[in-house]
C-alpha positions, 0 to 999 in steps of 0.5 A: 486205535486199531491198526489194519493188517496192511499197516501192520505188515508194513511196520513189521517189514520196516522193523526188520529192515531197521533191525538188520541194519543195526546188526550189520552196522554193529558187526562191520565197520564198512556197512554205514560207509557211503560207498557201501550204501550207494552199492546197496541201492544200485544192486537193489535198483535192478530188482526194484525196477522189475518189481515196479512193472510186475506190481501192475500184474499183481494188483490186478490179480495176475502173476508173471513168472517170465520177468527173469527170462525177459530181462535176460533176453532184452539185456543181451539184445541191449548189449549186442546193439551196444557192441555195434556202437549204436547210439544209446537212446536207440539201444535202450528203445530197442530193449524196451520194444523187445521187452514190451513185445514179450509182455504183449505175447504173455497177455495175448496168450492168457487173454486170447486162449484163456490160459493159466497165467502161472503156467503160461508165464512159467513156460514163456520165461524159459522160452525168452531165456532160450532166445537170450542164449540164441542171441549171445555172440558165439565163437565158431565152435559154439562157445560164448564170445567175450566182447568189450562194450566201448560205446561211451554213451551206453557206458554212461548209463552205469555212472552216477551223479551226486553220489546217486547212480542213474539206475537208482534215480530211474528206479525212484522216478518209475516207482513214483510214476507207478504209485501215481498211476495205481492210486490216482488214475482210473486205470490203477483203481480198476486194476485194484478192483479187478485184483480184488474181485474180478466178477464184481468189478465186471458187473460194476462196469470195469472193462 
């Protein structure tokens, strides 16, 4: 039976993960400990959540290089609001709104003015990072101010339940939602079609 290139790439990736895991487990006694595995998933969740969002851009044939800048900006806004003691749902909602506004600006610039998505998102990424630097709390002399977050509700977001950090749970849930949208909905299938051959998709009736 002939194996497709897509499945082959997945098998190679899986094999590399297994090989690296075996090497790390054989060279250090702490790799397979529960606390280390928890930390690996916790750290991976940050990048994983970003990848879930960016995957929608990639499957539709686009690219987004501003993700890092957006995370920087929204993260600082999130922390500044948390320092003020606002309820954590409001803090999270504000961060989502700011991030969505940044993404909307990217999409508007690219579709309205027909700009190259690579160059546009590369530029806006620096702009959003700059906004983040402007939003940082500063001392009168201009140095960054060190502030302690005492918002218990907000700090709870960094905790874990049953050994699984909340951010890891969020990553898994968002990944499943993204998988369903991309493979089981009209929007997702149209995104894949557009990313494959945009002109043919348009001639087939895809908006």
